[in-house]
N, C-alpha and C positions, 0 to 999 in steps of 0.2 A: 508453410514453411516460415521460420522468423528471420526478419532481416532488420540489421541495424542501420540504417540512413542517416549518416554523417553529413550534416549541413556546413559546409564551409564558405567562410565569408571571403570578401577581399578587399580588403580595406584600401586599395586604390582605385575601387569603381565607385559610382555614385549611385547610389541605393534610393536614391529621392522621388525616381519614378518606378521604381519596384511595387508590384502590386500586393496589397495586404495579405497575410499568410492565412489569417481565419479561415477566408472560404474553404481554404485547401484543407485545414484541420477539421472543420465541420464535415465536409463532403466525404474524407478517408473514413471521418468517424462513423458517420451513419451508415456506411458499407462496409463495417466491422474490421478494414484493412488497417487503420491507425489504432496502434493497445494505448500506447501515450506517449509521452515526448516534452522536453524539455528545453528553453534557451539557457544558454550558458553565460558566464559575467564574459567579458572581454579579457583578452591575453596579458594585459597589464596587470590583473586581478590575480592570476595564476602563480603559483608556487613551483617548481621543480624540482624534486628530490632525488641524490643518486645517494649511493653508499659506497666508498671506496675505502681500500684496509678498515674497514670496522668502523672508520668515521662516516658520519651523515654529512653529507653537503647538500647546502640549500640553496637556491638561488631564484631569486622572485625574476618571475617571468616564464613566459613559455619555453617548452623543449625547443624550439629552434626558432629564430629570426625569420619569419618569411611572411609577405602579404598576405597569404592566405592562412586562414586559422579555421578551427571548429568552433562555429557560434550555437549549433545545438543538436540535438539528436531526436530520432524519430523511432518508435521500434513499430515495424510494418507485420504483417500476416498476410502470408500470398502463396497461392497456390504454384508461383512458378517465378525464376529471377527475370525471365519479361516482366512479369506483372510488378513487381516491386521496382524496376527499372522506368516502367511506363508511370508510376505515381512519382515517382525521383523526378522525372523530366517536366512532371507540372507542378512544382513547388518553386514559388515564386524565385527565392534565393539561387536556382538554377540558371536564372537568367544574369545574375551579376558573379555569381560565383561558382561552385561545382558542389556535387553532391557523392560522397562516397556510399554505393551500397555494399553491404557486406552480412555473407550469411551469418545465422547462429551456428555455434560448434553442436553438434548434434549426438553426441553419444551418451547422453545420459537420457535417467530412464525417470524422471522425477513421480509420476504416477505410479509407479512400481517403490519406489521410495516409500510414499507417502501409504501406499498401502500396506506394507510391510511394517511401518510405525504403527498404524492401527493395530495389525495382527500382533506386535509385541505389546501395544496396552491390554489388548484383550487376554492374553496369556499372562501377562502381570497382575491382572485386577483378577483372575480366577485365581489364582496361586497367592493373592494376599501378599504379595511382595511389594512393600508400600516403595522400597527404593526406586525399583524398575519402573516403577507406576511415573513419580514424577520425575522420572529421566526424560521421558516423554514429552514434557513441558520446557517451556523456556522458562528462565529463574523470574520473569517479569509477566508471567502467563496470567490472565485472567480467567475466571470461570464462573459461570452463571448457572447454578444447579436448578431449577425450580423455583428458582427466586431467591434461593440463595448465594451471594457474591461471595467470591473469595480470590485474593492478588496475591498473587505470588508463590513461590513452588513450598517455602514452608508453611503459610495456610492449607495447601493442598495436602500437604504430607500430614499435618495433625487430622486433617477430615479423612482420611484413608486409613489412618491408624486407627479413628474410633471405629470406622467402618467394618473392615475386615475382610475375607476374599468375596468378589463378587462373580456371581454368574454372568458373561458376558457374551451375548450373541449378535451379530452385526447381521441384519437382514437384508439391509439396502446400503450400498456406498458407492456415491458419485465424486468426483473430484475435479476442480478446473483449477490450471495452474499457469501462471503467468509470471514468469522467472525467478524470481525469488519470494514470491508471495504465491498462496494456491488457499482455494476455499472448497470443504468436503461437505457433505450432506449425507445425513445416514440415520436408517433406523432401526433401531437397537434396540435388544430385552434383555433387562437387567433384571434377574431374581423375579422375573414375571411380569416384570413394568416395562411395559411398550414407550419409548422414547424418541423423539426427533432432536437428532445432535447436528448441530451447524458448528461445523471447527474452521479456525483461521492456523494457517501453517507458516511458516517463515524458513528460509535457507539460511542455515547461520553458517555455512560453510561445507565441512563436512558430514552433515546431516540435515534434516527437517525437524523442526520441532512445533507443537502445539503451542499458540501465542494468545486464542481466545477460543473458548467454548462455549456454547449455550446450550442448554439440555432443558425440553421440556417434554411433559405426558404427550405422547400422541392421542390426539381425537379421534381418528380414521385412518 
């Protein structure tokens, strides 16, 4: 299960004696617990936005004036909340600030949605429905098909208009999801040709789209 670790600094505490963070990052990274993370700029660089009565209200500075502030974040993959708490307790900032551990919302089926997108691409290709095909791709998608490089949906549209219907059969399909980014690996047969397809996906809000696709002939 994924956990968001909010690293909360305290500007009233002396951080000069704090241990470096890099060993913590490397140790959890090597174990596959820490997925990624980053530091944030200081609260003075924040901008708080509110909309009241249709008017956008902008305030320079943080949401609330407080000595504690979110200084960074880390995404952890742990088997339990207790494991995530143990990892948080070992973070150097825990000695001078605080660590908030919060589970990710778990009501989404990203792998199922991406599988549905691939099934839609297969059906659209078989029907020769160009608009349904390009609807599976982001507008800035890049596709490398056996050395032919196409950038953007307009280039894809022209290629599919010239190509016509394609018999597409997915023999193998694996996908790895990491929040808003995913990578897929597939073995696909199209009109008798056996191809290996590596695909990059991006969650654009209501749906996943293909942002990168690399197609090569399968040699084995």
